[in-house]
One Martini backbone bead per residue (centre of mass of N, CA, C, O) as a GRO file, in nm:
protein
  285
    1MET     BB    1  -2.585  -1.725   0.270
    2VAL     BB    2  -2.496  -1.772   0.587
    3GLU     BB    3  -2.645  -1.695   0.870
    4ARG     BB    4  -2.609  -1.563   1.169
    5ASP     BB    5  -2.616  -1.784   1.471
    6PRO     BB    6  -2.574  -1.768   1.801
    7THR     BB    7  -2.691  -2.040   1.890
    8PHE     BB    8  -2.521  -2.219   1.706
    9LEU     BB    9  -2.243  -2.133   1.809
   10GLU     BB   10  -2.290  -2.245   2.094
   11GLU     BB   11  -2.355  -2.539   2.019
   12ILE     BB   12  -2.088  -2.616   1.866
   13THR     BB   13  -1.905  -2.558   2.104
   14LEU     BB   14  -2.025  -2.780   2.288
   15LYS     BB   15  -1.996  -3.029   2.090
   16THR     BB   16  -1.660  -2.974   2.070
   17LYS     BB   17  -1.529  -2.972   2.357
   18ASP     BB   18  -1.396  -3.250   2.381
   19TYR     BB   19  -1.197  -3.208   2.143
   20LEU     BB   20  -1.065  -2.955   2.257
   21ASP     BB   21  -0.965  -3.076   2.523
   22ARG     BB   22  -0.791  -3.302   2.402
   23SER     BB   23  -0.606  -3.114   2.243
   24SER     BB   24  -0.498  -2.943   2.480
   25ILE     BB   25  -0.378  -3.178   2.641
   26ALA     BB   26  -0.183  -3.270   2.415
   27VAL     BB   27  -0.022  -3.011   2.400
   28ASP     BB   28   0.072  -3.008   2.695
   29ARG     BB   29   0.212  -3.286   2.685
   30GLU     BB   30   0.421  -3.207   2.473
   31LEU     BB   31   0.551  -2.971   2.630
   32GLU     BB   32   0.655  -3.142   2.876
   33ARG     BB   33   0.900  -3.263   2.720
   34TYR     BB   34   1.021  -2.937   2.745
   35SER     BB   35   1.052  -2.829   3.051
   36SER     BB   36   1.387  -2.798   3.043
   37SER     BB   37   1.367  -2.588   2.837
   38ARG     BB   38   1.415  -2.264   2.720
   39PHE     BB   39   1.141  -2.291   2.534
   40PHE     BB   40   0.894  -2.336   2.716
   41GLY     BB   41   0.779  -2.053   2.761
   42PRO     BB   42   0.750  -1.962   2.464
   43LEU     BB   43   0.566  -2.199   2.380
   44LYS     BB   44   0.327  -2.132   2.565
   45TYR     BB   45   0.278  -1.854   2.443
   46ALA     BB   46   0.227  -1.948   2.143
   47LEU     BB   47  -0.023  -2.167   2.235
   48GLU     BB   48  -0.202  -1.973   2.366
   49GLY     BB   49  -0.546  -1.913   2.269
   50GLY     BB   50  -0.637  -2.109   2.069
   51LYS     BB   51  -0.893  -2.267   1.878
   52ARG     BB   52  -0.819  -2.565   1.760
   53ILE     BB   53  -0.950  -2.651   1.479
   54ARG     BB   54  -0.742  -2.844   1.352
   55PRO     BB   55  -0.736  -3.075   1.565
   56VAL     BB   56  -1.040  -3.122   1.564
   57ILE     BB   57  -1.063  -3.213   1.260
   58ALA     BB   58  -0.873  -3.450   1.293
   59LEU     BB   59  -1.045  -3.611   1.494
   60LEU     BB   60  -1.307  -3.620   1.322
   61SER     BB   61  -1.185  -3.761   1.076
   62SER     BB   62  -1.103  -4.020   1.218
   63GLU     BB   63  -1.391  -4.091   1.322
   64SER     BB   64  -1.539  -4.086   1.035
   65VAL     BB   65  -1.361  -4.369   0.957
   66GLY     BB   66  -1.372  -4.545   1.256
   67SER     BB   67  -1.215  -4.442   1.483
   68LYS     BB   68  -1.154  -4.528   1.854
   69ASP     BB   69  -0.896  -4.357   1.895
   70ASP     BB   70  -0.586  -4.145   1.973
   71SER     BB   71  -0.368  -4.169   1.733
   72VAL     BB   72  -0.402  -3.862   1.614
   73LEU     BB   73  -0.305  -3.655   1.831
   74ASP     BB   74  -0.009  -3.599   1.759
   75ALA     BB   75  -0.071  -3.490   1.475
   76ALA     BB   76  -0.253  -3.260   1.573
   77VAL     BB   77  -0.023  -3.116   1.720
   78ALA     BB   78   0.156  -3.068   1.473
   79VAL     BB   79  -0.044  -2.880   1.335
   80GLU     BB   80  -0.047  -2.665   1.562
   81LEU     BB   81   0.256  -2.605   1.547
   82LEU     BB   82   0.259  -2.506   1.254
   83HIS     BB   83   0.072  -2.272   1.309
   84ALA     BB   84   0.246  -2.128   1.522
   85GLU     BB   85   0.495  -2.088   1.344
   86SER     BB   86   0.351  -1.912   1.128
   87ILE     BB   87   0.280  -1.677   1.318
   88ILE     BB   88   0.558  -1.586   1.390
   89HIS     BB   89   0.639  -1.514   1.098
   90ASP     BB   90   0.403  -1.333   1.010
   91ASP     BB   91   0.445  -1.106   1.226
   92ILE     BB   92   0.717  -1.023   1.122
   93ILE     BB   93   0.650  -0.962   0.824
   94ASP     BB   94   0.384  -0.772   0.908
   95GLN     BB   95   0.441  -0.608   1.173
   96GLU     BB   96   0.309  -0.713   1.419
   97VAL     BB   97   0.204  -0.638   1.772
   98ALA     BB   98  -0.058  -0.829   1.775
   99ARG     BB   99  -0.216  -1.131   1.936
  100ARG     BB  100  -0.486  -1.231   2.094
  101GLY     BB  101  -0.454  -0.973   2.295
  102LYS     BB  102  -0.137  -0.976   2.253
  103ALA     BB  103   0.175  -0.988   2.215
  104ALA     BB  104   0.376  -1.050   1.992
  105PHE     BB  105   0.630  -1.262   1.990
  106HIS     BB  106   0.858  -1.055   1.897
  107VAL     BB  107   0.786  -0.848   2.117
  108ARG     BB  108   0.837  -1.034   2.366
  109TYR     BB  109   1.131  -1.189   2.253
  110GLY     BB  110   1.225  -1.126   1.982
  111TYR     BB  111   1.371  -1.206   1.685
  112SER     BB  112   1.577  -1.427   1.751
  113ALA     BB  113   1.393  -1.604   1.934
  114SER     BB  114   1.176  -1.649   1.719
  115LEU     BB  115   1.343  -1.807   1.512
  116LEU     BB  116   1.432  -2.032   1.709
  117THR     BB  117   1.149  -2.128   1.789
  118ALA     BB  118   1.057  -2.211   1.507
  119ASP     BB  119   1.277  -2.425   1.476
  120PHE     BB  120   1.194  -2.594   1.721
  121VAL     BB  121   0.913  -2.665   1.617
  122PHE     BB  122   1.007  -2.826   1.375
  123ALA     BB  123   1.148  -3.043   1.548
  124MET     BB  124   0.891  -3.139   1.688
  125ILE     BB  125   0.751  -3.237   1.432
  126LEU     BB  126   0.961  -3.448   1.357
  127ALA     BB  127   0.928  -3.616   1.615
  128ILE     BB  128   0.634  -3.691   1.570
  129SER     BB  129   0.654  -3.825   1.285
  130SER     BB  130   0.849  -4.060   1.392
  131ARG     BB  131   0.611  -4.225   1.544
  132TYR     BB  132   0.519  -4.297   1.254
  133PRO     BB  133   0.528  -4.560   1.025
  134ASP     BB  134   0.372  -4.386   0.837
  135ARG     BB  135   0.498  -4.193   0.577
  136ARG     BB  136   0.249  -4.003   0.522
  137VAL     BB  137   0.278  -3.815   0.761
  138ALA     BB  138   0.542  -3.668   0.691
  139HIS     BB  139   0.462  -3.588   0.405
  140THR     BB  140   0.214  -3.412   0.479
  141LEU     BB  141   0.363  -3.208   0.661
  142SER     BB  142   0.582  -3.115   0.457
  143LYS     BB  143   0.389  -3.013   0.240
  144ALA     BB  144   0.261  -2.792   0.409
  145ALA     BB  145   0.516  -2.628   0.468
  146LEU     BB  146   0.580  -2.564   0.174
  147GLN     BB  147   0.313  -2.421   0.101
  148MET     BB  148   0.326  -2.196   0.315
  149CYS     BB  149   0.582  -2.067   0.204
  150GLU     BB  150   0.476  -2.006  -0.076
  151GLY     BB  151   0.243  -1.822   0.013
  152GLU     BB  152   0.415  -1.614   0.163
  153TYR     BB  153   0.592  -1.537  -0.084
  154MET     BB  154   0.368  -1.440  -0.266
  155GLU     BB  155   0.286  -1.207  -0.076
  156LEU     BB  156   0.566  -1.065  -0.048
  157THR     BB  157   0.574  -0.983  -0.373
  158ILE     BB  158   0.356  -0.783  -0.321
  159ASP     BB  159   0.234  -0.470  -0.451
  160PRO     BB  160  -0.040  -0.293  -0.331
  161ILE     BB  161  -0.005  -0.026  -0.509
  162THR     BB  162   0.032  -0.179  -0.817
  163TYR     BB  163  -0.111  -0.455  -0.772
  164LYS     BB  164  -0.338  -0.668  -0.944
  165LEU     BB  165  -0.538  -0.898  -0.799
  166GLY     BB  166  -0.653  -1.197  -0.870
  167TRP     BB  167  -0.869  -1.447  -0.787
  168ASP     BB  168  -0.691  -1.694  -0.843
  169GLU     BB  169  -0.447  -1.588  -0.679
  170TYR     BB  170  -0.590  -1.557  -0.413
  171ILE     BB  171  -0.661  -1.857  -0.376
  172ASP     BB  172  -0.372  -1.962  -0.392
  173ILE     BB  173  -0.267  -1.820  -0.141
  174ILE     BB  174  -0.481  -1.923   0.075
  175TYR     BB  175  -0.429  -2.216   0.033
  176ASN     BB  176  -0.130  -2.223   0.116
  177LYS     BB  177  -0.154  -2.065   0.394
  178THR     BB  178  -0.436  -2.228   0.498
  179GLY     BB  179  -0.565  -2.477   0.348
  180ALA     BB  180  -0.327  -2.682   0.378
  181LEU     BB  181  -0.363  -2.729   0.691
  182PHE     BB  182  -0.647  -2.831   0.686
  183GLN     BB  183  -0.587  -3.064   0.493
  184THR     BB  184  -0.385  -3.205   0.680
  185ALA     BB  185  -0.572  -3.264   0.916
  186THR     BB  186  -0.780  -3.444   0.758
  187GLN     BB  187  -0.583  -3.639   0.624
  188LEU     BB  188  -0.455  -3.752   0.882
  189GLY     BB  189  -0.713  -3.857   1.004
  190ALA     BB  190  -0.769  -4.062   0.774
  191ILE     BB  191  -0.507  -4.221   0.780
  192ILE     BB  192  -0.491  -4.297   1.089
  193GLY     BB  193  -0.800  -4.405   1.087
  194GLY     BB  194  -0.823  -4.602   0.819
  195GLY     BB  195  -0.892  -4.502   0.550
  196THR     BB  196  -0.975  -4.485   0.250
  197ASN     BB  197  -0.886  -4.346  -0.036
  198GLU     BB  198  -1.156  -4.197  -0.074
  199GLN     BB  199  -1.167  -4.073   0.213
  200ILE     BB  200  -0.902  -3.921   0.206
  201GLU     BB  201  -0.971  -3.744  -0.038
  202ALA     BB  202  -1.230  -3.617   0.076
  203LEU     BB  203  -1.099  -3.490   0.335
  204ALA     BB  204  -0.888  -3.323   0.192
  205SER     BB  205  -1.091  -3.151   0.033
  206TYR     BB  206  -1.246  -3.046   0.269
  207GLY     BB  207  -1.008  -2.895   0.403
  208LYS     BB  208  -0.946  -2.708   0.171
  209TYR     BB  209  -1.225  -2.566   0.149
  210LEU     BB  210  -1.247  -2.480   0.442
  211GLY     BB  211  -0.988  -2.305   0.452
  212ILE     BB  212  -1.078  -2.102   0.240
  213ALA     BB  213  -1.339  -2.008   0.376
  214TYR     BB  214  -1.204  -1.918   0.639
  215GLN     BB  215  -1.016  -1.696   0.510
  216VAL     BB  216  -1.229  -1.527   0.372
  217HIS     BB  217  -1.374  -1.460   0.634
  218ASP     BB  218  -1.135  -1.320   0.763
  219ASP     BB  219  -1.117  -1.093   0.549
  220LEU     BB  220  -1.393  -0.978   0.625
  221LEU     BB  221  -1.337  -0.921   0.927
  222ASP     BB  222  -1.056  -0.749   0.836
  223TRP     BB  223  -1.172  -0.525   0.699
  224GLY     BB  224  -0.935  -0.244   0.668
  225ALA     BB  225  -0.686  -0.367   0.686
  226LYS     BB  226  -0.329  -0.378   0.613
  227ASP     BB  227  -0.352  -0.595   0.371
  228LYS     BB  228  -0.195  -0.699   0.092
  229VAL     BB  229  -0.412  -0.868  -0.048
  230THR     BB  230  -0.661  -0.675  -0.019
  231LEU     BB  231  -0.521  -0.430  -0.144
  232ALA     BB  232  -0.473  -0.569  -0.424
  233LEU     BB  233  -0.778  -0.608  -0.486
  234LYS     BB  234  -0.844  -0.290  -0.508
  235GLN     BB  235  -0.713  -0.277  -0.775
  236GLY     BB  236  -0.961  -0.169  -0.993
  237ASN     BB  237  -1.183  -0.199  -0.758
  238GLU     BB  238  -1.470  -0.217  -0.606
  239GLU     BB  239  -1.549  -0.265  -0.285
  240SER     BB  240  -1.833  -0.391  -0.320
  241SER     BB  241  -1.743  -0.616  -0.524
  242ILE     BB  242  -1.545  -0.756  -0.336
  243LEU     BB  243  -1.738  -0.828  -0.105
  244THR     BB  244  -1.928  -0.996  -0.279
  245GLU     BB  245  -1.715  -1.205  -0.368
  246LEU     BB  246  -1.631  -1.304  -0.087
  247ARG     BB  247  -1.911  -1.410  -0.007
  248SER     BB  248  -1.933  -1.608  -0.243
  249LEU     BB  249  -1.680  -1.777  -0.171
  250THR     BB  250  -1.767  -1.871   0.104
  251HIS     BB  251  -2.012  -2.027   0.003
  252SER     BB  252  -1.883  -2.214  -0.218
  253TYR     BB  253  -1.663  -2.353  -0.030
  254SER     BB  254  -1.856  -2.465   0.183
  255LYS     BB  255  -2.014  -2.637  -0.018
  256LYS     BB  256  -1.778  -2.811  -0.118
  257ALA     BB  257  -1.712  -2.934   0.154
  258LYS     BB  258  -1.986  -3.079   0.203
  259GLU     BB  259  -1.978  -3.263  -0.050
  260GLN     BB  260  -1.745  -3.449   0.062
  261LEU     BB  261  -1.912  -3.575   0.305
  262SER     BB  262  -2.101  -3.766   0.129
  263LEU     BB  263  -1.858  -3.996   0.115
  264LEU     BB  264  -1.947  -4.054   0.402
  265PRO     BB  265  -2.050  -4.193   0.666
  266GLU     BB  266  -2.275  -4.182   0.892
  267SER     BB  267  -2.213  -3.951   1.172
  268LYS     BB  268  -2.122  -3.756   1.423
  269ALA     BB  269  -1.861  -3.646   1.295
  270ARG     BB  270  -1.979  -3.560   1.025
  271GLY     BB  271  -2.183  -3.360   1.148
  272LEU     BB  272  -1.966  -3.175   1.278
  273LEU     BB  273  -1.824  -3.095   1.018
  274TRP     BB  274  -2.066  -2.957   0.898
  275GLU     BB  275  -2.103  -2.746   1.130
  276LEU     BB  276  -1.813  -2.625   1.111
  277THR     BB  277  -1.856  -2.495   0.840
  278ASP     BB  278  -2.063  -2.287   0.939
  279PHE     BB  279  -1.894  -2.168   1.166
  280SER     BB  280  -1.655  -2.056   0.983
  281VAL     BB  281  -1.886  -1.843   0.838
  282GLN     BB  282  -2.012  -1.707   1.126
  283ARG     BB  283  -1.801  -1.605   1.276
  284ASP     BB  284  -1.650  -1.316   1.490
  285PHE     BB  285  -1.314  -1.443   1.520
   0.00000   0.00000   0.00000
């Protein structure tokens, strides 16, 4: 298990700052297209304060296969929009009242406005995908949206009081809910960056494994919260054994993610993807 190193966390934050800044500027630029819309204020609220790790890894993936321009930026924004849309829905379904230290979107704007805003975000994603002549961009984004819905529905049908969730099912749920969007970010980066089929496949697998490790680590950080998935894991299992298994999964999936990077040429971007893998399982937020 990778031990938490505060110095490393500060260093990787500084190393990726340029990518984070470019992603944030691109998100703001996309929002400005809708400055006259009634949804402009709610959209800014939904998108402020995010970690932007998904657009960052999209940019790094594109660079790691040799891209020298920002052609992937719009697609990276689409990935962040899809993430924001999923948060709006998740907080309604889970009846959360706060997110990122502020009121959950549906608490701030109401249920009806939340559903309409999520629909509007989907339309924004469609508009972005239409800018790319490569049909793989739209296909990859739509596949992620479908998987995320499947994962959310799988969790919705769980009764945490009576259902004993197996580890394979747990991984399936978090892959669909979280890993699929990480996979989309890295896959789009590789596609738009002009990667070979082997590089696209490697980066897609990297994103999948990174996303799973990221979510398992989130579940460890949030341990004790009334989450349906982790509550269902507790059925018939000792808490200590569950925590041990979660830590083991975090380690194994971060290792799998790194193994995929070995198929890429050495570069600054590949090195940062490697370090972000460690960051994802060391962070405390």
